[in-house]
C-alpha positions in Angstrom: -19.2 31.9 7.8 -19.8 28.2 7.6 -22.8 26.5 6.1 -24.7 26.2 9.4 -24.2 30.0 10.0 -25.3 30.8 6.5 -28.4 28.7 6.8 -29.3 30.4 10.1 -28.7 33.8 8.5 -31.1 33.0 5.6 -33.7 31.6 8.0 -33.5 34.9 10.0 -33.9 36.9 6.8 -37.0 34.9 5.8 -38.5 35.2 9.2 -37.8 38.9 9.3 -39.6 39.4 6.0 -42.7 37.9 7.6 -43.5 35.8 4.5 -46.9 34.3 4.4 -46.2 30.6 4.6 -49.8 29.8 3.4 -49.0 30.9 -0.2 -47.3 28.6 -2.7 -44.2 30.9 -2.8 -44.0 31.1 1.0 -44.3 27.3 1.3 -41.5 26.9 -1.3 -39.2 29.4 0.4 -39.8 27.8 3.8 -39.1 24.4 2.4 -35.8 25.7 0.8 -34.8 27.2 4.1 -35.4 23.9 5.9 -33.4 22.1 3.2 -30.5 24.5 3.7 -30.5 23.8 7.5 -30.5 20.0 7.0 -27.7 20.2 4.4 -25.7 22.4 6.7 -26.1 19.7 9.5 -25.0 17.0 7.1 -22.0 19.0 5.9 -20.9 19.4 9.5 -21.3 15.7 10.2 -19.3 14.9 7.0 -16.6 17.3 7.9 -16.2 15.6 11.3 -16.1 12.2 9.7 -13.5 13.3 7.2 -11.3 14.9 9.9 -11.5 11.7 11.9 -10.6 9.6 8.8 -7.6 11.9 8.1 -6.4 11.6 11.7 -6.7 7.8 11.4 -4.8 7.8 8.1 -2.0 9.8 9.7 -1.7 7.2 12.5 -1.7 4.4 10.0 1.1 6.1 8.0 3.2 6.5 11.2 2.6 2.8 12.1 3.5 1.8 8.5 6.7 3.8 8.7 7.7 2.1 11.9 6.9 -1.3 10.5 9.0 -0.6 7.4 11.9 0.5 9.6 11.7 -2.9 11.4 11.1 -5.0 8.3 13.8 -3.4 6.2 16.1 -2.8 9.1 16.3 0.9 8.4 18.2 3.1 10.8 17.4 6.8 10.8 21.2 7.5 11.0 21.9 5.6 7.8 22.1 7.7 4.7 20.8 6.4 1.5 21.2 9.5 -0.7 23.6 10.1 -3.5 24.3 13.7 -2.4 25.6 12.9 1.0 28.6 14.9 2.3 29.3 12.3 5.1 31.4 9.2 4.6 28.5 6.9 5.5 27.8 6.1 1.8 31.4 5.0 1.1 31.0 1.7 3.1 28.2 0.6 0.7 30.7 -0.4 -2.1 31.1 -3.9 -0.8 27.3 -4.3 -0.5 27.0 -3.1 -4.2 29.3 -5.9 -5.3 27.3 -8.5 -3.4 24.1 -7.2 -5.0 25.7 -7.4 -8.5 26.7 -11.0 -7.9 23.1 -11.8 -6.8 21.7 -10.1 -9.9 23.9 -12.2 -12.2 22.8 -15.6 -10.8 20.2 -17.3 -12.9 17.5 -19.5 -11.4 16.0 -22.6 -13.0 12.9 -24.7 -12.5 12.9 -28.3 -13.4 10.3 -31.1 -13.1 11.2 -34.1 -11.1 11.1 -37.1 -13.4 10.1 -39.3 -10.5 7.3 -37.5 -8.8 6.5 -34.6 -11.1 7.2 -32.0 -8.5 8.9 -28.6 -9.3 12.5 -28.2 -8.3 14.1 -24.8 -8.2 17.9 -24.2 -8.3 20.4 -21.6 -9.4 23.2 -21.8 -11.9 25.8 -22.3 -9.2 24.5 -25.8 -8.5 25.4 -28.9 -10.5 22.1 -30.4 -11.8 23.4 -33.9 -11.0 23.5 -32.9 -7.3 20.0 -31.3 -7.1 17.5 -33.4 -5.3 13.7 -33.1 -5.3 12.3 -31.8 -2.0 9.3 -34.2 -2.3 10.8 -37.6 -3.2 14.4 -36.8 -2.3 15.7 -38.3 -5.6 18.1 -36.7 -8.0 16.4 -34.8 -10.8 18.9 -36.0 -13.4 18.2 -39.6 -14.3 21.2 -41.8 -14.7 21.5 -43.0 -18.3 21.4 -46.7 -18.7 24.2 -48.1 -20.9 23.1 -49.8 -24.0 24.5 -53.4 -23.8 23.4 -54.3 -27.3 26.3 -52.7 -29.0 
């Protein structure tokens, strides 16, 4: 029995007892019965709303999964597990080496001495060949030779 059916059952019991609703006890019992009916209606409405919300969340989850497949270029046929019996995981060795090379590269941030802008570069670049994207000048200032000596 759901809440609405229980409330109807209790109301039927009270009406069957032929309570005098003019007494204080009768008024209280009738008010409690009305309260049970209203609560049962609210519970049904909430259940409907929750069911709708769960359906919506399921749709969002499916849409997010599709977006992830597109964004991360995931094929359903590709295997990404360590326990695979197929040979599909053997081709990933070259990719792993590339990822290791990328992880070893260090990145630096320098301030342009000319305009004060931030310049980002990695350790494969010669700092004397790094130019500021704002002012297009080399970030390494040329040292002036001291002619007094």
